[in-house]
N, C-alpha and C positions, 0 to 999 in steps of 0.2 A: 287429154288432148289439148294443146295450147291453142289459144285464140288470139287473133291479131288484134291490134289496137282499134283498127277500124270496126272489127266485130264488136268489141267492147263498147265502143262509143255508140254503135246503132243500137245495141240492147240497151245501154243506158237511156238513149233517147226515147226507145219505144216502151221499155219497161222501167218506170221511174220509181220502183218501190224502194230502192236503196238510196234514191234522192229524197223521197219524201217520208220514208220510215213510218208508215201506218202501224200504229201498235195499239193494244189495250193493256190495261193492267188488272190483275186480280189479287186482292190482298186479303190475308188472314192474320189476326194478331195472336189467337190463342186465348183471348179474353172474351167470354160470352157477351157482355154488353157491346163491345166494340164489333165483334163479329155478327151481331144481330144487324148491325147496319150495313156492313161490308161484304157479307156472304151473298153470293148471287148476284152482286152488282159489278159491272165492268167499269173501270174507271178510265176515262178517256182525257189524253192530255195532248200538249202541243210539243214537248221537248222531255227528253230524258236522257241520262248518262249511263252507260254500261262500264263497270270498272275494268281496269286493265290488269293483265297478269305479266309478271317479269321473271325470266329464268336467272338466277344467281350462279355465278361459276367462281370456282376456285382457281388460283394460279398454282401451277406445278413448277418446281424447280428441278432442272435436268442439266447435269454437268456443268453448274455454275450459271446457267441462264434461267431466267424466269419466263415461263410460258404462260401468259394470261388467258383467261377465259378458255380453259381446256375441259375442266371437269364440272359438270353441272351439279350444283349442291342442294338447291331446293327452288320451290315456285313460290314467288311472293305475290299476293293479290292485294289490289286496292279495296279497301273494305267501305268506303264512303260511295254513295251514289245519290241521285236526286232525280225527281220528276216533278212535271208540272200537271196539275189536275184540273179539269173543268168542273167547276162547282155546279152542284145540283141545284134545283130550284128552292128545295127545303134547307139547304146548307148542312145536311147531315154528313156528308163526306168529310169535310173539314173538321167538324166536332168529332167525328169518329177517330180520325188522326191525332187530335189534341187529347181525347180520352186514352189512346194507345199510348202516347207519350207520358200521360198521367200515371199509368199502371207502373211504369219505370221509376218514376220519381213523383210521388204524390205528396206536395207540400201541404202540411197541415197549418195554414196561415193564421187561424184563429188561436190555434193551441201552441203555436211557436215552433213546432217540430218541422225540421228540414230533412229528416231522414226516414220517411215513410216509404211505401211502395216496394215492388218486387224488383230488385236490381240484378237478379240473376239472368242468365241467358234463357230465353223462352224458347224452346226447340219447336214450338208450334206456330211461331210467328214466322211467316214467309210471304214473299211477294213474286208472283209470276209475271214476266213481261213478254207478251206474245207479239212477234212481228208478222204482218200479213203479206200475202202476195199481193200482186196488182188487182186481184178481184175483191180485195178487203175482207175475204172470208176464209181463204186457206192459210194456215199457219206455217211459215217458213221455219221460224226457230222460237224457241221458248226458253227464256232465261229465267232461272229459279234463284232466288236470293234467300239464303237460309239464316235463321235466327236474327231476325230483324229488329232492330231498335230504332224509334224514330228520333232523330236529333234536333229537327227544327221543322215546324209549320209556319210558312211565311204569312205576312200580314195580308188582309183582304180589304182591297181598296173599296169603298162605298161611295156612290155618288148618285144625283138624280138624273145624270145624262143617260143612262140606259143606252139599249141598243147593242151591248156586248156582253158575252157571257163573263161571269166571274171566273176567277182562276187563281190558284194558289200553288205554291211550290213546297214539296216535301222533301227535306234532307234526311237521309237514313245511313244507317251503318248496318253491315251484315257480317257474319263469320266467314262465310265463302259463298261462291255461286257457281252453278253448274248449268250447262246447256242440256235441256231435256230432250229436245227432239230437233230435226232439221228436215229440209225439204226431202219428200220421198223416202223418208226413213233414214237417210245417210246421216252418219256421226251421232246416231242416237246413244244417248247416255255419256256423251262426252263430258270428262271432267276436267 
């Protein structure tokens, strides 16, 4: 059933979940030393990007005319995504993401080797991003990013000013992403 624009604006005013996007992150790397820190810990942040999907089409020629965008050929996904994490007091979260990155490319600086590490796709590395309802408890959607490699962990500014929580940005790349669930069970298992 279609809703009027006024109904949409009224809902957006009273239920601001899509304006504020309250979310939490759960990350597993597949490496025991990293997961010892990240398992069972919810990572909270202030911003995140969810990759896009694009349907590609092929042009069809019919009686000398080209008919563009007629036959869908494949779905292309953006592989890169990022999220900002609020740093914990002990700084373990940031160190865990740095260790995750090091498993993929572990530089042997003293030995002069630049080709250590596990460069294959790790099927156990995944990140779940859960969007909350307005009660900040009910999960509306869960995005699951598969085969995650960490590309960049941003710098962490240190100062004596204090008063604000530390935060850092993680840029990652995944093989693909799925939507695990949605509100009231609708669209469950949507790929």
